[in-house]
C-alpha positions as CSV (number, residue, x, y, z in Angstrom):
1,M,-13.1,28.6,8.7
2,A,-10.2,26.2,8.0
3,N,-9.5,25.3,4.3
4,M,-9.3,22.1,2.8
5,Y,-5.5,21.9,2.8
6,D,-5.5,22.5,6.6
7,H,-7.8,19.4,7.0
8,A,-5.6,17.4,4.7
9,Y,-2.6,18.1,7.0
10,D,-4.8,17.3,10.0
11,L,-5.9,14.0,8.4
12,E,-1.9,13.3,7.6
13,K,-1.2,13.9,11.4
14,A,-4.2,11.6,12.4
15,I,-2.9,8.9,9.9
16,R,0.7,9.1,11.5
17,E,-0.7,8.8,14.9
18,S,-3.1,6.1,14.0
19,E,-2.5,2.3,15.4
20,E,-2.4,1.1,11.8
21,F,0.6,3.3,10.8
22,K,2.5,2.7,14.1
23,G,1.9,-1.1,13.7
24,L,3.4,-0.6,10.0
25,K,6.4,1.4,11.2
26,A,7.2,-1.0,13.9
27,A,6.9,-3.9,11.3
28,Y,9.0,-2.0,8.7
29,D,11.6,-1.2,11.2
30,T,12.0,-4.7,12.5
31,V,12.4,-5.9,8.7
32,M,14.7,-3.2,8.1
33,N,16.8,-3.9,11.4
34,D,17.5,-7.7,10.0
35,S,19.8,-7.7,7.1
36,S,18.4,-10.9,5.8
37,S,14.9,-9.9,5.9
38,K,15.7,-6.5,4.6
39,Q,17.6,-8.1,1.7
40,M,14.5,-10.5,0.7
41,F,12.1,-7.5,1.2
42,E,14.2,-5.2,-1.0
43,N,14.3,-7.9,-3.7
44,F,10.6,-8.4,-3.3
45,R,9.8,-4.8,-3.6
46,N,12.3,-4.3,-6.9
47,I,10.5,-7.0,-8.5
48,Q,7.1,-5.6,-7.7
49,L,8.3,-2.0,-9.1
50,E,9.7,-3.3,-12.3
51,L,6.5,-5.2,-13.2
52,Q,4.5,-2.1,-12.4
53,Q,6.7,-0.1,-14.5
54,K,6.3,-2.4,-17.4
55,Q,2.6,-2.5,-17.0
56,M,2.5,1.3,-17.0
57,Q,4.4,1.3,-20.1
58,G,2.1,-1.0,-21.7
59,Q,4.7,-3.8,-22.0
60,E,3.8,-7.5,-21.7
61,I,4.8,-9.1,-18.8
62,T,6.3,-12.5,-19.6
63,E,5.2,-15.8,-18.0
64,E,9.0,-16.1,-16.7
65,E,8.6,-12.8,-14.9
66,V,5.2,-13.8,-13.5
67,Q,6.6,-17.3,-12.3
68,K,9.7,-15.4,-10.8
69,A,7.4,-12.9,-8.8
70,Q,5.4,-15.8,-7.3
71,S,8.4,-17.7,-6.2
72,V,9.5,-14.5,-4.5
73,V,6.2,-13.9,-3.1
74,Q,6.1,-17.3,-1.6
75,V,9.5,-17.1,-0.2
76,V,9.0,-13.8,1.4
77,Q,5.5,-14.9,2.9
78,Q,7.5,-17.6,4.8
79,N,9.4,-15.1,6.3
80,E,7.4,-14.3,9.9
81,E,8.6,-10.5,9.9
82,I,8.1,-9.5,6.5
83,A,4.5,-11.4,6.5
84,K,3.6,-9.4,9.5
85,L,4.7,-6.2,7.6
86,M,2.5,-6.9,4.8
87,E,-0.5,-7.7,7.1
88,Q,0.1,-4.2,8.7
89,E,0.5,-2.7,5.3
90,Q,-2.7,-4.0,4.2
91,R,-4.5,-2.7,7.4
92,L,-3.2,0.7,6.7
93,N,-4.3,0.2,3.0
94,V,-7.9,-0.6,4.0
95,A,-8.0,2.5,6.3
96,I,-6.5,4.7,3.5
97,N,-9.2,3.2,1.0
98,D,-11.9,4.1,3.5
99,I,-10.9,7.6,3.8
100,S,-10.5,8.0,0.2
101,R,-14.1,7.0,-0.4
102,I,-15.2,9.3,2.2
103,I,-13.5,12.2,0.9
104,T,-14.4,11.6,-2.6
105,K,-18.1,11.5,-1.6
106,P,-18.8,14.9,-2.7
107,L,-17.6,14.0,-6.4
108,E,-19.4,10.8,-6.3
109,E,-22.5,12.6,-5.5
110,L,-22.2,15.2,-8.0
111,Y,-21.2,12.9,-10.8
112,G,-22.9,9.8,-9.5
113,Q,-26.1,8.4,-10.8
114,P,-28.5,11.2,-12.4
115,D,-31.7,11.6,-10.3
116,M,-34.6,9.3,-11.4
117,Q,-37.3,12.0,-11.5
């Protein structure tokens, strides 16, 4: 009988071979091969990471930072290739969230609602 790590590696392979991942990779490659889109996307990701780090450290995010992030998002979403990348990323995230719900089901059942007997 295969152990759960073997199944995890099989799942990794299935994700890599999925249409969702292939679509994401193609969209990512397209953005990275265009210098303007690449710079815009990297700027967007850096701002995202900075705000996430502040949040994780319990630091308050200023209104100025929120406005800056919103304006960058608006600019980025107007770039057709980046918009496609974000759409593909969302598709893969939905699939991964579904998979996560499936693989955590035993824990949910174990620790979930007590029997109403």
